N, C-alpha and C positions, 0 to 999 in steps of 0.2 A: 648646452652651450657649444657652438661649433664655430670654427674659424676656417677661412679659405686658406689652404696651404699654398705657398709660393712654388712648391716643387711638385704639385699635382694632388688632386683629391681633396677631401674634406677631413678635418681632424676633429674628432669628438673628444671634448675636454672633460666630460662629466666623470669618467672613472677615476681621473687623477686628482682627487680631492683629498690631499694628504697633509698639508701643513696645518698649523694650529688654526688659522683663520678659516681654512677650507674645511677642516673637520667640523667647525662650528656650523658652517653652512650645510654640510651633509647631514647633521643631526636634526635639522629642522623637520625632516619627514620621517615617518616611521621606518625603522630599520628593515622590516620584513614586508613592506608593501609589495603587492603584486605576486607573492609566492604563497600558495596554500600551506597551512601548518604541517600537514603530512609530508609534503614535498620538502619543506624546509628541514624537517627532522631527518629525512632520508639523506638529503644532501650533506648536512652537517655530520651525520654518522659516516657517510662515505669519505668526507674530507679527513676525519680523524683516523679511519682505517687506512686511508692512503698515506697519512703521516707515519703510521706504524710500518706499513709495507716499505715506504721509502727509506726508513731508518734501517730496516733489515737488509734491503737490497744494497743500500749505499755502503754498508760495512763489507759487502762481498765484492763489489766492483770498484771500490775506491773512489766513489763520486759523492760529494757532499749531499746530505739530505735536502738542503734548501734548493739546490739545483734540480733535483728530481721532482720536488714539489712544484717548483715554478714551471717545469716542463709539463707536468701533469695538468696544472691549471691552464696552461696555454693550449694543450691538446683538447681539453674538455671545453674550451671556450668557443666564442663565436667564429674564430678564425679557422678552426679545424673541424672537430667532431660535433660540436654543439650538443654536448651531453646534458648540460644543465641550462635552465632558463637565463636569459640575459639579465633579468631583474636581480640576479645574485650580485651583480656589481654594486647594488645599493648597500650591500653589507660592508664594502671595502673601507669606507671612512670609519665606521664604528670598530671594525676589526683592527684597523691601524691604531686607533686611539687606545684600545685595550692592550694590544701587544706592546706598543712602545711605552706606555705608562709603566707596565710591569717590568719591562726590560730596563727602563731608566732607573727605577728603584734598585734593581739588581746591580747595574753598572755603578751606581753611586756608592753602594756599599763596597764593591770590590776595588774600585780604582779612583774614587774620590774620598774614600774613607781612610782607615788606618794604613792600608797598603800604599797610600800616596807618599808616605815618608820614605819608602824605598825606591819608588819608581817615578816620583814627581819630576825630577830633573830631566830624565830621558823623555818622559811624556810631554813635558812643556816644550822642549827643543824640537822634538820630532813633529809634534802637532803643528806648531807654528811654521816650521820650515816646509812641511809638505802642503799645507794650506796655501802658503804664499807661492811656492814653486808651481803647483798645479794650475793656479790661476794665471801666473806669469807665462808658463809654457803654452797654455791654450791660447791666450791672447796673442803672444808673439808669433805663433805658428799661423793662426788664422789671419792676422794682420799682414804677415809676409805673403800669404796667398791671395791678398787683395780683398778680403772680407771687410765691409765697412766697419769703422772703429766702434760705433755703438753696438753692433751685433757681436763683434769680437769681445767687447767688454762684458756684455750680458752673458754670453756663453762662459766666459772666464769666471764670472761671479758664481756660476752654478757648479763649476768643475770640482771644487774642494769637497763637496758633500759626499759622505760615505753612507754605507748601510750597516749600522751597528747590529741589527738583528741577524743578518746573514753571517757577519763576521763572528759574532759570539756563538751562533749555532754551530759553525764549523769548529771553533776552538773546543767547545764542549763535546761535540760529536767525536773528535779525535782524542779526547782526554789530554789535551795539550797543557803543558805547564813549563815554566822557565822564563828567562829574561825576555825573550822575543814575545812570548804569549802575554806576559804581564804588560809589556810596553804597548803591544798591539791593542789590547782591550782598554788600556788607559787612554790611548790616542783616540779610538773611536768613541770613547765616552765623552770627550770634550771637543773634538775637532769640528763637530757641527756647530758648536757655539762660536768658534772663531770664524767658521764659514759663513754663518748668518751675519755676523758683524761685517766681514769683508763684502758680502753680498750687498748689504745696505750702502756701503761706501761706493762700490762700483756702479750700483744703480744710479746714485747721485751723479757720478762722473759721466756715465753713459747718457743721462738726461741732458747734461751740458753740451755734449757733442751732437746729440740728436736734434736739438733745436725745437722750435714750436711745432714743426710738422709731425713730430712723433706723437703728439697728443698725450703727453704724460699726464696721467690722471691724479697724481699726488705730487705735492711739492717735494723738492729734493731733500730739504732738511726734515720734512715730515717723515720721509722714507727712512732716513738715518735714525731719527728719534724713535720710530716704531721698532726698528731692529734692536736698538740698545734697550728699550723698555721691555721687550719680550724676553730677552736674555737675563738682564739684571733683575727685573721684577720676578721672573720665574725662580731664580736662585734665592731671592729673599723670601718668597712665599714658601718654597720647599723647606727652607731652614726654619721658618716659623712653625710650620706644621710638624716638622721633625722633632721639635723640642717636646711637645706633649706626647708624641708617639714614643719617644725614647723613655719617657717616664712611666708609661702605663703598659707598654707592650711586653709580652713575655713574662709577666708576673705570676701567671697561673702555671699549672703543671704542664709539662711538655706534651704537645699534641692536642690540648684542650682549647679548641676555638682559635688557635693561633692563626690558622689560615684565614678565617673569617675576619679576625681583628686586623691582620696585615693588609689583606685585600681591601678592606673598608677604608683604611688610611690612604692607600694608594689611589683608589678611585676618588676619594674626597679631595685629595691634593690635585689630581688631574682635573677634576671638575671645576674647582676654584680657579685654577690657572686659565681654563677656557673662558670662564665667566668674566675674568678681569683682563682678557686679551693678552695672556702671557704664554710663554713656551711651556707646555705641559711636560715635555720630555725633560727640560732642564729643571723644572720644579720637582719632579719625582726623583731625579738624580740628586738634587740638593737634599731632599728629605732622606734618601738612603744614606748619603754621606753623614748627615747630622746624627741619625740613629746609630750608625756605625761608630762614630767618635764619642757619643755621649752614653750609649747603653753598653758599658764595658762588661756588664754581668751576663750577657747572653748573646747568642746569634740566632735565636729561634725564628724571628720574623723572616730572615733571609733564607733559612732552610725551608720555611713554609712557602715562600713565594716561588721557589724553584719547583715545588710540587704542582703548582697550578699554571705555570707559564707555558708549558709545552702545548697544550691544546690550543691556546690562543695563537701561538706562533705558527702552528700547522695551518690553521685556518687563514691566517694572514698571508703566508707564503703562497698557498694555493690560489687565493683571491688575487694576489699580485700577478701571478702568471696568467690568470683569467683575463686581465686587462689588456694584455699585449695583443696586437694585431699585426699580421705578417706584412701588410701593405705599408705600415708605418716604418718598418725596418727597411723596406725597399726604397722608401722616399728620403732616406737620410742623405745620400749623395756624398760628394767629396768634402763638404763642410763637416759632416758627421765623422768622416774618416780623420780629418784634421783634429777634430775634438778628441777622438779616441786616442790618437797618437800623442797629442799634447798632454792629455790628462795622465796617461800611463807614464810618460817621461817625467812629468812634474812630480807624481807620487814617488817614483823610484829615486830620482835625484834628490828631491826634498827630504825623503826619509833617510837617505844615506847621509846627507850633509847634517841634518839635525842630530842623528845618532852620533856622528863623529864629533860634533861640537859638544855634545853631552858626555863624551868619553864612554859611551855605552859599549857593551861587549860586541865583538865583531859579528856575531850571529845576528845581532839586532840591525846593524848598519847594512848588512848584506841582504837581508830578507824583508825588512819592515815595509819598504815601499810597495813591493809586489803584493803584500797582504792587505793593502788598503784600496784595492780596485773595486770591490762591490759598491754599487750605487743604485738607489731605488727611490723610496718614498719622498725623502726630503728634496732631492733634486727635481722630481716631478712637480712637487708643490711650489718650489721656487720658480720653475718654468711657467707654471700657471699664473703666478703673480706677475711675472714679466709680461706675459701675453695680455693681461688686463691693463697694465700700465703703459705698454708700448704697442698699441694696435698695429702700427706701421710694419713691424717685423715680428710680431708675437707668434704668428703661425709658423714661420720659419724656425724660430728658436724652439718652439714646442715640438715640432716634427723631429728636429735634431735630437733633443733630449729624450723623447720617447723611444726613438730607434736605438740610440746608443745605450740607454738604460737596459734595454733588452739584452744587449751584448754583455754589458758589465755585470748584470745580475746573474746571467747564466754561466759565464766563464770566470768571473771574479772569485766566487767561492771555490771553484776547482783550483785556481792558482793559489789561493790562500792555503788550501789544504796541502798542496804540494810543497809550498814554502815551509810550512810548519813541520812537515815530514822531513824535508831535507835538513832542517835545522836540528833534528834529533830531539825535538821537544814533545812529540806526540806519544800517546800511550800505545799506539799501533804503529808498526813499521810496514814498509811496502810489502814485505814478504808474508807478514802474518795478519795484516789488517783484514 
């Protein structure tokens, strides 16, 4: 699928198939089509070794592993060295599905489970405030610069989306713990849910301003209904699957098939969510939270999932970097600059106000907004949905989101790491890391 970009060139949409609906489309074809088995194994082995090297190097030069992996994927991709076949991009949808399903289960246990009792107030206030402020700041700044209201609204609807995978990878890589870290991971666990709901509302509003010439392909209330159904239905499904999992998991001796059992439940839950057109990330988070609250006798499934998530995340980050093309960054223009400035301002101001309203510690109010800058898969998927529903300005929005995502995903994890270090919550300090 290609769209003609209003700022020059053609924009290839195929790599950015990352939302729940888009993942379902991507899974219709075989994951490894076009790549010989020997080459596939060599590339996968290289990806995993690159993840190991990035982790070792990142600890020495104070750069997050995720940033190094994204850079490596970008350098190995079609824009620079072309070290691997372009067909590797076919893996991205499936890698995203696996990585975010596992990550959702982990986040559900950590910050929608038992720990919610201590962080719930701060997480709720901060997440709502930063979601609303980031959308408001992007819309206000673009509208002030003369951007048409429908375009400004659609870009504002995408701005709240964050990248939980990159944020969690930075927190774990620095061995961070404390009020800021707990609040941060709680926020990224749920703010995409608020973001999808806000996205649905703003798409309805943008459609009313755009008029019939925009050729919106879905009715406004249908768009809103689909957003609510994906979130609420995903939470319900995850809770239902989590009940039997909490009853049967971890009943055998420690280490005996726990990984197989846990991964089986995670993939089953994710697959059912895709089958019923629900958010698989929210479903896995709800399942993790249900198991955490009901299975008081053990934590084995969550320890087991940590042992298998790293290879999936490494492949996911390298493939994400592989998608980016340098000409897409050059095509962003001043609209992209306004989007970047507005999103950063909204995250920082919203995080500060939310933390102050929740009476969170000062370290949370000072640093939380800067920690929420990474943005990747969810934003790209929402942009693709906008392009399909608003052909009149879909290419312009996609070009903007693709280019700015490159900036946020490379620099966002670095800023998050700095903020965690300055707050004093990391296991490594600037001098010894």
